[in-house]
All heavy atoms as an XYZ file, in Angstrom:
864
protein
N     -29.772    120.108    163.329
C     -30.015    118.725    163.647
C     -30.690    118.028    162.483
O     -30.467    116.864    162.262
C     -30.868    118.625    164.905
C     -31.396    117.235    165.154
S     -32.818    117.329    166.187
C     -32.494    116.171    167.414
N     -31.528    118.719    161.773
C     -32.299    118.125    160.697
C     -33.348    117.171    161.277
O     -33.526    117.096    162.485
C     -31.393    117.417    159.693
O     -32.112    117.098    158.540
N     -34.032    116.470    160.426
C     -35.076    115.563    160.889
C     -34.437    114.325    161.510
O     -33.504    113.755    160.976
C     -35.991    115.182    159.732
C     -36.787    116.345    159.226
C     -36.394    117.033    158.098
C     -37.917    116.759    159.891
C     -37.116    118.107    157.636
C     -38.655    117.836    159.443
C     -38.253    118.515    158.309
N     -34.954    113.905    162.652
C     -34.389    112.798    163.418
C     -35.213    111.540    163.198
O     -36.408    111.532    163.447
C     -34.365    113.169    164.903
C     -33.862    112.053    165.771
O     -33.137    111.177    165.316
N     -34.236    112.085    167.025
N     -34.564    110.468    162.744
C     -35.253    109.193    162.566
C     -34.645    108.096    163.427
O     -35.217    107.028    163.537
C     -35.181    108.738    161.105
C     -35.863    109.648    160.131
C     -35.824    109.088    158.732
C     -34.450    109.283    158.163
N     -34.328    108.929    156.759
N     -33.476    108.351    164.032
C     -32.727    107.279    164.675
C     -32.473    107.468    166.168
O     -32.376    106.484    166.896
C     -31.374    107.107    163.968
C     -31.545    106.850    162.489
O     -32.474    106.115    162.119
O     -30.762    107.417    161.703
N     -32.338    108.689    166.647
C     -31.995    108.937    168.050
C     -33.273    109.084    168.871
O     -33.901    110.137    168.875
C     -31.127    110.190    168.160
C     -30.618    110.412    169.562
O     -30.978    109.637    170.473
O     -29.837    111.368    169.758
N     -33.622    108.027    169.597
C     -34.878    108.011    170.339
C     -34.822    108.811    171.637
O     -35.791    108.860    172.373
C     -35.303    106.569    170.612
C     -35.597    105.830    169.339
C     -34.687    104.924    168.804
C     -36.771    106.070    168.649
C     -34.955    104.274    167.610
C     -37.047    105.423    167.457
C     -36.131    104.526    166.946
O     -36.396    103.888    165.765
N     -33.675    109.441    171.927
C     -33.573    110.293    173.108
C     -33.771    111.759    172.759
O     -33.657    112.620    173.618
C     -32.189    110.116    173.780
O     -31.168    110.575    172.884
C     -31.945    108.662    174.150
N     -34.057    112.059    171.485
C     -34.231    113.432    171.012
C     -35.593    113.577    170.335
O     -36.197    112.598    169.931
C     -33.128    113.780    169.999
C     -31.731    113.750    170.567
C     -31.526    114.831    171.608
O     -31.974    115.964    171.434
N     -30.853    114.492    172.695
N     -36.079    114.837    170.210
C     -37.324    115.031    169.476
C     -37.210    114.507    168.058
O     -36.114    114.516    167.507
C     -37.491    116.557    169.470
C     -36.657    117.047    170.603
C     -35.530    116.066    170.723
N     -38.234    113.998    167.458
C     -39.633    114.046    167.837
C     -40.064    112.921    168.772
O     -41.226    112.823    169.112
C     -40.351    113.911    166.505
C     -39.485    113.011    165.710
C     -38.080    113.404    166.123
N     -39.146    112.078    169.206
C     -39.504    110.961    170.081
C     -39.656    111.387    171.533
O     -40.190    110.648    172.344
C     -38.463    109.847    169.961
C     -38.292    109.378    168.547
C     -37.176    109.753    167.808
C     -39.254    108.597    167.940
C     -37.020    109.331    166.496
C     -39.117    108.175    166.627
C     -37.998    108.542    165.910
N     -39.168    112.570    171.881
C     -39.298    113.116    173.224
C     -39.886    114.513    173.121
O     -40.051    115.052    172.034
C     -37.925    113.193    173.927
O     -37.081    114.064    173.162
C     -37.271    111.832    174.038
N     -40.186    115.107    174.263
C     -40.681    116.481    174.278
C     -39.565    117.433    173.909
O     -38.389    117.123    174.043
C     -41.221    116.835    175.660
C     -42.464    116.061    175.988
O     -43.190    115.636    175.108
N     -42.718    115.872    177.272
N     -39.941    118.599    173.474
C     -38.974    119.631    173.130
C     -39.037    119.974    171.661
O     -39.556    119.219    170.841
N     -38.498    121.126    171.337
C     -38.511    121.618    169.964
C     -37.296    121.061    169.230
O     -36.184    121.062    169.755
C     -38.486    123.160    169.942
C     -38.410    123.686    168.526
C     -39.712    123.708    170.652
N     -37.513    120.579    168.036
C     -36.424    120.077    167.208
C     -35.558    121.235    166.733
O     -36.048    122.341    166.521
C     -36.993    119.320    166.003
C     -37.767    118.085    166.377
S     -38.624    117.336    164.980
C     -37.245    116.748    164.014
N     -34.285    120.985    166.547
C     -33.345    121.990    166.074
C     -33.296    121.912    164.549
O     -32.480    121.203    163.980
C     -31.968    121.727    166.677
C     -30.973    122.802    166.328
O     -31.410    123.920    165.990
O     -29.760    122.526    166.371
N     -34.200    122.650    163.902
C     -34.297    122.624    162.441
C     -33.683    123.875    161.839
O     -33.695    124.946    162.457
C     -35.767    122.531    162.009
C     -36.541    121.308    162.472
C     -38.007    121.444    162.066
C     -35.947    120.045    161.899
N     -33.187    123.755    160.627
C     -32.686    124.909    159.889
C     -33.864    125.775    159.462
O     -35.013    125.318    159.418
C     -31.894    124.446    158.670
N     -33.580    127.014    159.121
C     -34.637    127.950    158.721
C     -35.430    127.402    157.537
O     -36.659    127.480    157.515
C     -34.022    129.329    158.379
C     -35.066    130.255    157.789
C     -33.399    129.943    159.610
N     -34.752    126.837    156.562
C     -35.444    126.278    155.403
C     -36.356    125.123    155.773
O     -37.441    124.978    155.223
N     -35.925    124.298    156.729
C     -36.753    123.172    157.170
C     -37.967    123.666    157.936
O     -39.063    123.116    157.794
C     -35.923    122.221    158.035
C     -34.838    121.501    157.263
C     -33.866    120.766    158.152
O     -33.589    121.235    159.280
O     -33.386    119.709    157.709
N     -37.800    124.724    158.734
C     -38.940    125.301    159.459
C     -39.973    125.819    158.466
O     -41.171    125.571    158.609
C     -38.476    126.419    160.411
C     -37.594    125.846    161.517
C     -39.670    127.161    161.005
C     -36.902    126.892    162.371
N     -39.519    126.527    157.443
C     -40.436    127.057    156.423
C     -41.150    125.922    155.692
O     -42.339    126.019    155.398
C     -39.683    127.919    155.421
O     -39.113    129.029    156.056
N     -40.418    124.860    155.408
C     -40.997    123.708    154.722
C     -42.084    123.055    155.576
O     -43.191    122.785    155.101
C     -39.902    122.695    154.383
C     -40.338    121.415    153.689
C     -40.897    121.723    152.305
C     -39.170    120.451    153.591
N     -41.776    122.832    156.849
C     -42.750    122.218    157.766
C     -43.958    123.133    157.928
O     -45.101    122.679    157.907
C     -42.106    121.902    159.128
C     -43.147    121.485    160.145
C     -41.049    120.816    158.979
N     -43.724    124.429    158.072
C     -44.833    125.376    158.223
C     -45.759    125.331    157.011
O     -46.981    125.304    157.150
C     -44.300    126.795    158.418
C     -45.407    127.806    158.602
C     -44.875    129.187    158.887
C     -46.052    130.131    159.106
N     -45.648    131.424    159.618
N     -45.195    125.297    155.816
C     -46.009    125.211    154.602
C     -46.822    123.924    154.556
O     -47.994    123.931    154.180
N     -46.188    122.824    154.935
C     -46.905    121.544    154.948
C     -48.021    121.550    155.984
O     -49.109    121.018    155.741
C     -45.936    120.408    155.236
C     -44.974    120.121    154.105
C     -43.967    119.089    154.525
N     -43.094    118.678    153.431
C     -42.057    117.877    153.587
N     -41.749    117.410    154.784
N     -41.318    117.549    152.563
N     -47.770    122.146    157.155
C     -48.802    122.221    158.191
C     -49.974    123.087    157.733
O     -51.133    122.787    158.048
C     -48.217    122.764    159.491
C     -47.285    121.818    160.247
C     -46.575    122.559    161.371
C     -48.046    120.612    160.787
N     -49.692    124.136    156.988
C     -50.767    124.985    156.459
C     -51.635    124.198    155.478
O     -52.857    124.360    155.455
C     -50.186    126.224    155.801
C     -49.604    127.204    156.790
C     -48.834    128.346    156.154
O     -48.652    128.344    154.915
O     -48.408    129.248    156.906
N     -51.017    123.329    154.681
C     -51.785    122.491    153.756
C     -52.662    121.517    154.540
O     -53.844    121.344    154.244
C     -50.847    121.732    152.793
C     -51.611    120.688    152.000
C     -50.151    122.701    151.859
N     -52.100    120.889    155.566
C     -52.867    119.955    156.403
C     -54.043    120.690    157.042
O     -55.175    120.199    157.052
C     -51.977    119.310    157.485
C     -52.812    118.560    158.509
C     -50.948    118.385    156.857
N     -53.794    121.900    157.559
C     -54.853    122.679    158.197
C     -55.940    123.076    157.203
O     -57.128    123.065    157.527
C     -54.264    123.922    158.857
N     -55.551    123.391    155.969
C     -56.547    123.806    154.971
C     -57.429    122.642    154.523
O     -58.542    122.860    154.056
C     -55.859    124.445    153.764
O     -55.156    123.474    153.024
N     -56.928    121.417    154.658
C     -57.694    120.244    154.249
C     -58.519    119.648    155.390
O     -59.185    118.634    155.208
C     -56.745    119.183    153.688
C     -56.055    119.625    152.422
C     -54.990    118.658    151.949
O     -54.654    117.707    152.684
O     -54.480    118.857    150.824
N     -58.504    120.281    156.562
C     -59.226    119.768    157.731
C     -60.731    119.841    157.518
O     -61.264    120.851    157.074
C     -58.846    120.581    158.970
C     -59.639    120.223    160.189
C     -59.418    119.026    160.842
C     -60.613    121.069    160.679
C     -60.149    118.689    161.975
C     -61.349    120.754    161.796
C     -61.114    119.558    162.449
N     -61.404    118.741    157.842
C     -62.861    118.683    157.793
C     -63.333    118.212    159.175
O     -62.997    117.109    159.594
C     -63.351    117.696    156.708
C     -64.863    117.603    156.719
C     -62.829    118.101    155.347
N     -64.093    119.037    159.898
C     -64.539    118.637    161.228
C     -65.466    117.423    161.169
O     -66.225    117.248    160.213
C     -65.295    119.855    161.753
C     -65.182    120.909    160.732
C     -64.542    120.349    159.519
N     -65.386    116.584    162.189
C     -66.302    115.455    162.319
C     -66.643    115.291    163.801
O     -66.248    116.113    164.624
C     -65.704    114.178    161.710
C     -64.409    113.743    162.365
O     -64.105    114.212    163.478
O     -63.701    112.921    161.765
N     -67.363    114.243    164.148
C     -67.789    114.082    165.538
C     -66.637    113.785    166.484
O     -66.727    114.036    167.676
C     -68.855    112.994    165.652
C     -68.366    111.602    165.301
C     -69.463    110.560    165.409
O     -69.881    110.265    166.537
O     -69.891    110.079    164.347
N     -65.532    113.248    165.981
C     -64.388    112.919    166.827
C     -63.389    114.061    166.927
O     -62.689    114.206    167.916
C     -63.678    111.662    166.302
C     -64.584    110.469    166.259
C     -65.063    109.984    165.057
C     -64.999    109.847    167.431
C     -65.920    108.893    165.012
C     -65.855    108.757    167.402
C     -66.310    108.289    166.192
O     -67.157    107.228    166.157
N     -63.287    114.856    165.889
C     -62.375    115.998    165.854
C     -63.164    117.218    165.379
O     -63.115    117.582    164.210
C     -61.188    115.725    164.904
O     -60.650    114.434    165.168
C     -60.101    116.760    165.087
N     -63.907    117.859    166.295
C     -64.742    118.988    165.874
C     -63.937    120.252    165.551
O     -64.385    121.082    164.775
C     -65.668    119.215    167.073
C     -64.949    118.619    168.232
C     -64.095    117.519    167.694
N     -62.753    120.412    166.163
C     -61.893    121.564    165.884
C     -60.476    121.074    165.631
O     -60.058    120.030    166.133
C     -61.890    122.578    167.059
C     -63.239    123.220    167.235
C     -61.433    121.931    168.339
N     -59.740    121.839    164.857
C     -58.362    121.467    164.556
C     -57.495    121.792    165.774
O     -57.678    122.815    166.418
C     -57.876    122.194    163.287
C     -56.602    121.567    162.780
C     -57.721    123.657    163.516
C     -56.251    121.983    161.377
N     -56.591    120.886    166.117
C     -55.692    121.105    167.237
C     -54.295    120.592    166.889
O     -54.070    120.030    165.814
C     -56.221    120.458    168.510
C     -56.420    118.957    168.386
O     -56.071    118.371    167.345
O     -56.924    118.351    169.342
N     -53.362    120.795    167.797
C     -51.969    120.405    167.560
C     -51.843    118.906    167.358
O     -51.073    118.452    166.505
C     -51.084    120.854    168.732
O     -51.206    122.270    168.870
C     -49.632    120.506    168.501
N     -52.597    118.127    168.125
C     -52.510    116.673    167.988
C     -52.933    116.237    166.585
O     -52.263    115.416    165.948
C     -53.387    115.978    169.037
C     -53.315    114.485    168.942
C     -52.222    113.796    169.429
C     -54.330    113.765    168.336
C     -52.134    112.410    169.322
C     -54.257    112.383    168.214
C     -53.156    111.705    168.721
N     -54.041    116.788    166.083
C     -54.501    116.447    164.733
C     -53.448    116.835    163.693
O     -53.124    116.051    162.801
C     -55.825    117.148    164.417
C     -56.245    116.970    162.986
C     -56.945    115.839    162.594
C     -55.908    117.906    162.015
C     -57.304    115.653    161.265
C     -56.267    117.729    160.693
C     -56.963    116.601    160.321
O     -57.309    116.418    159.004
N     -52.928    118.060    163.800
C     -51.933    118.522    162.830
C     -50.687    117.637    162.840
O     -50.197    117.228    161.792
C     -51.527    119.964    163.136
C     -52.525    121.045    162.771
C     -52.070    122.387    163.315
C     -52.708    121.117    161.273
N     -50.183    117.329    164.043
C     -48.970    116.522    164.164
C     -49.187    115.115    163.639
O     -48.368    114.584    162.881
C     -48.502    116.481    165.631
O     -48.342    117.820    166.102
C     -47.188    115.746    165.770
N     -50.296    114.498    164.020
C     -50.573    113.121    163.588
C     -50.752    113.042    162.074
O     -50.216    112.141    161.419
C     -51.810    112.583    164.303
N     -51.488    113.978    161.505
C     -51.720    113.973    160.063
C     -50.425    114.262    159.307
O     -50.127    113.627    158.298
C     -52.801    115.000    159.683
O     -53.978    114.726    160.455
C     -53.140    114.933    158.217
N     -49.640    115.217    159.806
C     -48.351    115.530    159.187
C     -47.441    114.298    159.200
O     -46.844    113.948    158.190
C     -47.681    116.689    159.931
C     -46.318    117.040    159.388
C     -46.167    118.017    158.423
C     -45.173    116.376    159.831
C     -44.923    118.335    157.905
C     -43.929    116.681    159.320
C     -43.805    117.664    158.367
O     -42.567    117.961    157.856
N     -47.334    113.636    160.359
C     -46.442    112.479    160.477
C     -46.911    111.295    159.643
O     -46.105    110.513    159.164
C     -46.275    112.079    161.939
C     -45.463    113.083    162.716
O     -44.732    113.898    162.143
N     -45.582    113.050    164.018
N     -48.206    111.160    159.460
C     -48.730    110.097    158.599
C     -48.386    110.392    157.128
O     -48.077    109.490    156.365
C     -50.244    109.975    158.785
C     -50.866    108.823    158.051
C     -52.328    108.595    158.392
N     -53.142    109.790    158.261
C     -53.773    110.383    159.281
N     -53.680    109.901    160.496
N     -54.505    111.458    159.085
N     -48.395    111.660    156.764
C     -48.096    112.057    155.394
C     -46.597    112.063    155.104
O     -46.174    111.701    154.010
C     -48.679    113.454    155.120
O     -50.057    113.470    155.487
C     -48.560    113.821    153.655
N     -45.805    112.469    156.079
C     -44.345    112.573    155.916
C     -43.643    111.759    157.006
O     -43.034    112.339    157.914
C     -43.898    114.041    155.982
C     -44.590    114.921    154.994
C     -45.638    115.740    155.388
C     -44.206    114.933    153.671
C     -46.292    116.549    154.478
C     -44.855    115.750    152.749
C     -45.894    116.550    153.151
N     -43.696    110.438    156.960
C     -43.148    109.624    158.048
C     -41.628    109.725    158.198
O     -41.112    109.491    159.289
C     -43.567    108.200    157.675
C     -43.786    108.232    156.208
C     -44.263    109.624    155.892
N     -40.914    110.068    157.163
C     -39.458    110.182    157.267
C     -39.001    111.538    157.782
O     -37.807    111.749    157.986
C     -38.799    109.894    155.916
C     -38.962    108.452    155.520
O     -38.985    107.567    156.363
N     -39.082    108.209    154.226
N     -39.933    112.459    157.944
C     -39.617    113.789    158.461
C     -40.594    114.136    159.581
O     -41.213    115.188    159.596
C     -39.677    114.819    157.333
C     -38.648    114.551    156.246
C     -38.764    115.492    155.070
O     -39.669    116.351    155.053
O     -37.934    115.369    154.160
N     -40.720    113.220    160.537
C     -41.699    113.357    161.620
C     -41.346    114.518    162.550
O     -40.178    114.872    162.716
C     -41.773    112.054    162.414
N     -42.386    115.102    163.129
C     -42.229    116.182    164.102
C     -43.038    115.825    165.338
O     -43.848    114.901    165.322
C     -42.696    117.537    163.524
C     -44.182    117.477    163.142
C     -41.839    117.947    162.342
C     -44.772    118.824    162.759
N     -42.832    116.573    166.422
C     -43.659    116.399    167.614
C     -44.514    117.653    167.804
O     -44.423    118.604    167.031
C     -42.793    116.091    168.840
C     -41.823    117.203    169.180
O     -41.868    118.290    168.623
N     -40.911    116.929    170.102
N     -45.343    117.646    168.842
C     -46.251    118.761    169.066
C     -45.541    120.076    169.337
O     -45.983    121.139    168.889
N     -44.431    120.034    170.085
C     -43.685    121.262    170.371
C     -43.128    121.873    169.088
O     -43.184    123.085    168.883
C     -42.532    120.967    171.338
C     -43.023    120.547    172.717
O     -44.132    120.956    173.110
O     -42.291    119.798    173.387
N     -42.600    121.024    168.219
C     -42.062    121.504    166.953
C     -43.181    122.029    166.061
O     -43.021    123.035    165.362
C     -41.284    120.383    166.243
O     -40.265    119.909    167.130
C     -40.655    120.866    164.959
N     -44.330    121.366    166.100
C     -45.493    121.815    165.326
C     -45.885    123.234    165.735
O     -46.064    124.104    164.876
C     -46.655    120.841    165.544
S     -48.197    121.331    164.773
N     -45.991    123.475    167.036
C     -46.370    124.802    167.520
C     -45.323    125.852    167.156
O     -45.655    126.969    166.782
C     -46.575    124.774    169.038
C     -47.834    124.066    169.456
C     -49.085    124.768    168.951
O     -49.157    126.016    169.024
O     -49.994    124.062    168.487
N     -44.037    125.493    167.270
C     -42.971    126.427    166.940
C     -43.021    126.793    165.455
O     -42.914    127.962    165.085
C     -41.606    125.828    167.294
C     -40.418    126.741    167.042
S     -39.659    126.651    165.406
C     -39.147    124.972    165.293
N     -43.202    125.793    164.588
C     -43.237    126.051    163.142
C     -44.456    126.881    162.759
O     -44.362    127.758    161.895
C     -43.222    124.736    162.367
S     -41.644    123.875    162.447
N     -45.584    126.615    163.391
C     -46.793    127.376    163.059
C     -46.660    128.842    163.445
O     -47.221    129.719    162.791
C     -48.011    126.776    163.748
C     -48.405    125.444    163.154
C     -49.683    124.920    163.735
N     -50.802    125.725    163.252
C     -51.961    125.823    163.890
N     -52.164    125.183    164.998
N     -52.923    126.556    163.392
N     -45.921    129.137    164.515
C     -45.785    130.526    164.954
C     -44.564    131.217    164.362
O     -44.334    132.397    164.626
C     -45.707    130.577    166.483
O     -44.542    129.925    166.941
N     -43.793    130.504    163.546
C     -42.577    131.064    162.946
C     -42.931    132.143    161.933
O     -43.799    131.960    161.094
C     -41.765    129.949    162.264
C     -40.535    130.427    161.550
C     -39.406    130.795    162.261
C     -40.501    130.516    160.169
C     -38.269    131.235    161.621
C     -39.364    130.953    159.517
C     -38.259    131.316    160.243
O     -37.137    131.763    159.601
N     -42.250    133.272    162.036
C     -42.442    134.362    161.077
C     -41.189    134.469    160.240
O     -40.096    134.672    160.753
C     -42.733    135.660    161.810
C     -44.044    135.630    162.545
C     -44.454    136.999    162.965
C     -45.749    137.083    163.702
N     -46.524    135.953    163.940
N     -41.352    134.359    158.940
C     -40.221    134.381    158.013
C     -39.676    135.799    157.886
O     -40.427    136.761    157.766
C     -40.664    133.864    156.649
C     -39.539    133.676    155.685
C     -40.006    132.938    154.449
O     -41.101    132.417    154.408
N     -39.161    132.907    153.453
N     -38.363    135.899    157.919
C     -37.712    137.196    157.738
C     -37.872    137.633    156.279
O     -37.897    136.805    155.376
C     -36.228    137.087    158.087
C     -35.966    136.747    159.541
C     -36.430    137.826    160.490
O     -36.314    139.018    160.150
O     -36.932    137.476    161.564
N     -37.952    138.937    156.018
C     -38.168    139.408    154.641
C     -37.075    138.999    153.658
O     -37.336    138.828    152.478
C     -38.206    140.932    154.773
C     -38.335    141.228    156.213
C     -37.927    140.019    156.977
N     -35.827    138.828    154.132
C     -34.745    138.507    153.209
C     -34.564    137.004    152.993
O     -33.714    136.590    152.228
C     -33.426    139.110    153.703
C     -33.030    138.594    155.081
O     -33.917    138.154    155.825
O     -31.826    138.643    155.403
N     -35.374    136.176    153.655
C     -35.265    134.728    153.501
C     -36.025    134.261    152.271
O     -37.108    134.753    151.970
C     -35.833    134.009    154.721
C     -35.025    134.196    155.971
C     -35.684    133.517    157.149
O     -36.605    132.703    156.944
O     -35.287    133.817    158.277
N     -35.456    133.319    151.575
C     -36.124    132.712    150.437
C     -36.973    131.548    150.923
O     -36.497    130.716    151.691
C     -35.092    132.185    149.431
C     -34.323    133.277    148.729
C     -35.196    134.071    147.779
O     -36.067    133.471    147.118
O     -35.018    135.297    147.709
N     -38.235    131.463    150.525
C     -39.042    130.314    150.923
C     -38.518    129.029    150.281
O     -38.016    129.043    149.162
C     -40.444    130.650    150.415
C     -40.234    131.674    149.369
C     -38.943    132.392    149.691
N     -38.637    127.940    151.005
C     -38.182    126.644    150.505
C     -39.351    125.965    149.826
O     -40.437    125.855    150.393
C     -37.661    125.762    151.664
C     -37.277    124.396    151.156
C     -36.502    126.445    152.333
N     -39.133    125.531    148.593
C     -40.184    124.836    147.869
C     -39.915    123.346    147.906
O     -38.764    122.910    147.885
C     -40.236    125.306    146.417
C     -40.638    126.752    146.281
C     -40.740    127.181    144.841
O     -40.834    126.304    143.955
O     -40.730    128.383    144.597
N     -40.986    122.568    147.971
C     -40.834    121.117    147.964
C     -40.408    120.656    146.585
O     -40.817    121.219    145.574
C     -42.160    120.447    148.327
C     -42.455    120.509    149.793
C     -43.547    119.537    150.160
O     -43.369    118.335    149.924
O     -44.554    120.002    150.674
N     -39.590    119.613    146.582
C     -39.180    119.038    145.318
C     -40.348    118.272    144.715
O     -41.038    117.532    145.404
C     -38.000    118.094    145.525
C     -36.749    118.790    146.008
C     -35.626    117.807    146.237
O     -35.737    116.645    145.797
O     -34.642    118.199    146.866
N     -40.561    118.478    143.448
C     -41.638    117.782    142.756
C     -41.121    116.425    142.284
O     -39.958    116.285    141.950
C     -42.127    118.599    141.564
C     -42.710    119.936    141.961
C     -43.916    119.800    142.849
O     -44.731    118.910    142.652
N     -44.048    120.656    143.838
N     -41.977    115.416    142.253
C     -41.537    114.117    141.766
C     -41.070    114.207    140.317
O     -41.620    114.962    139.524
C     -42.776    113.232    141.885
C     -43.904    114.113    142.243
C     -43.362    115.449    142.622
N     -40.039    113.431    140.003
C     -39.477    113.494    138.659
C     -40.103    112.487    137.711
O     -39.740    112.422    136.549
C     -37.959    113.240    138.711
O     -37.732    111.975    139.333
C     -37.261    114.344    139.472
N     -41.032    111.686    138.206
C     -41.674    110.694    137.349
C     -42.576    111.408    136.344
O     -43.297    112.336    136.698
C     -42.516    109.732    138.175
C     -41.709    108.945    139.178
C     -42.604    108.082    140.046
O     -43.784    107.904    139.694
O     -42.111    107.615    141.056
N     -42.530    110.991    135.093
C     -43.406    111.621    134.101
C     -44.869    111.284    134.387
O     -45.187    110.185    134.818
C     -42.948    111.021    132.774
C     -42.285    109.745    133.143
C     -41.713    109.945    134.519
N     -45.706    112.225    134.141
C     -47.134    112.021    134.340
C     -47.714    111.470    133.045
O     -47.567    112.068    131.979
C     -47.834    113.331    134.723
C     -47.239    113.854    136.035
C     -49.335    113.141    134.817
C     -47.753    115.211    136.417
N     -48.353    110.328    133.175
C     -48.945    109.703    131.991
C     -50.333    110.285    131.768
O     -51.157    110.318    132.670
C     -49.046    108.194    132.176
C     -47.696    107.517    132.312
C     -47.846    106.021    132.506
O     -48.913    105.461    132.173
O     -46.896    105.415    132.996
N     -50.558    110.760    130.562
C     -51.857    111.316    130.232
C     -52.704    110.246    129.560
O     -52.204    109.429    128.789
C     -51.696    112.511    129.299
C     -50.974    113.672    129.944
C     -50.904    114.863    129.007
O     -51.689    114.913    128.045
O     -50.060    115.731    129.247
N     -53.987    110.290    129.880
C     -54.893    109.327    129.258
C     -55.173    109.757    127.825
O     -55.369    110.929    127.532
C     -56.202    109.268    130.039
C     -56.040    108.705    131.430
C     -57.380    108.620    132.132
O     -58.429    108.606    131.463
O     -57.371    108.570    133.363
N     -55.182    108.777    126.948
C     -55.494    109.066    125.561
C     -57.010    109.170    125.420
O     -57.758    108.376    125.981
C     -54.959    107.957    124.661
C     -53.452    107.853    124.684
C     -52.969    106.743    123.769
O     -53.710    106.306    122.871
O     -51.831    106.312    123.977
N     -57.478    110.154    124.652
C     -58.933    110.288    124.484
C     -59.495    109.085    123.712
O     -58.891    108.590    122.770
C     -59.090    111.582    123.690
C     -57.755    111.827    123.071
C     -56.739    111.155    123.932
N     -60.632    108.636    124.176
C     -61.281    107.506    123.541
C     -62.365    108.040    122.613
O     -63.239    108.819    123.031
C     -61.911    106.569    124.603
C     -62.640    105.425    123.949
C     -60.844    106.077    125.547
N     -62.289    107.661    121.353
C     -63.280    108.122    120.410
C     -64.471    107.161    120.433
O     -64.303    105.960    120.348
C     -62.686    108.185    119.006
C     -61.610    109.215    118.849
C     -61.100    109.292    117.431
O     -61.831    108.869    116.505
O     -59.973    109.755    117.257
N     -65.633    107.738    120.551
C     -66.845    106.915    120.558
C     -67.267    106.663    119.102
O     -67.173    107.553    118.260
C     -67.946    107.614    121.327
C     -67.618    107.775    122.792
C     -68.762    108.409    123.554
O     -69.917    108.326    123.081
O     -68.501    108.962    124.615
N     -67.743    105.458    118.835
C     -68.185    105.171    117.452
C     -69.410    106.004    117.074
O     -70.290    106.248    117.888
C     -68.533    103.679    117.483
C     -68.672    103.332    118.927
C     -67.902    104.329    119.723
N     -69.422    106.440    115.843
C     -70.533    107.266    115.350
C     -71.394    106.372    114.467
O     -70.912    105.707    113.540
C     -69.991    108.468    114.543
C     -71.137    109.282    113.987
C     -69.048    109.299    115.395
N     -72.685    106.370    114.776
C     -73.614    105.565    113.978
C     -74.042    106.362    112.756
O     -74.396    107.525    112.849
C     -74.838    105.189    114.797
C     -74.530    104.274    115.955
C     -75.786    103.920    116.723
O     -76.896    103.968    116.142
O     -75.650    103.589    117.895
N     -74.015    105.696    111.608
C     -74.463    106.349    110.389
C     -75.960    106.074    110.223
O     -76.420    104.964    110.409
C     -73.689    105.830    109.202
C     -72.230    106.215    109.248
C     -71.499    105.726    108.015
O     -72.132    105.440    106.993
O     -70.274    105.635    108.107
N     -76.692    107.069    109.822
C     -78.130    106.914    109.652
C     -78.513    106.748    108.210
O     -78.029    107.234    107.293
C     -78.884    108.134    110.254
C     -80.375    107.984    110.098
C     -78.464    108.330    111.677
C-alpha cells in the first residue's frame, strides 16, 4: 500500500495497521527509534508512549504519516537476517561551510 496521503477510509486516518513493504517498516522503525532516543520527559509527558511517538513522527514526516497501530507494529518488527536495512536518502544540497574569520593582530 505504501504511505497513504489521500484515502481517508484507510490507515493512518483510521484504525488498523498500514500495509507497508518490509523496507518501509524498517525505515519507520529506525525513525521511531530516533524519536524515542531524543525523548526528554517533562510535566506533561513524563514517560514515552505510543501517542507521543506517533505525534512526533507525524510532525517530522508529514508526507509519510502513520497511526498508533502501525507505530506499535513497526516497533515490534524483527528484521530477518537476510534482509538489507533501508537507509534514508540524504539531502543532495551542498553543505556550505563557514569561512574562518581572522582576528586582527595588534602590533606592540
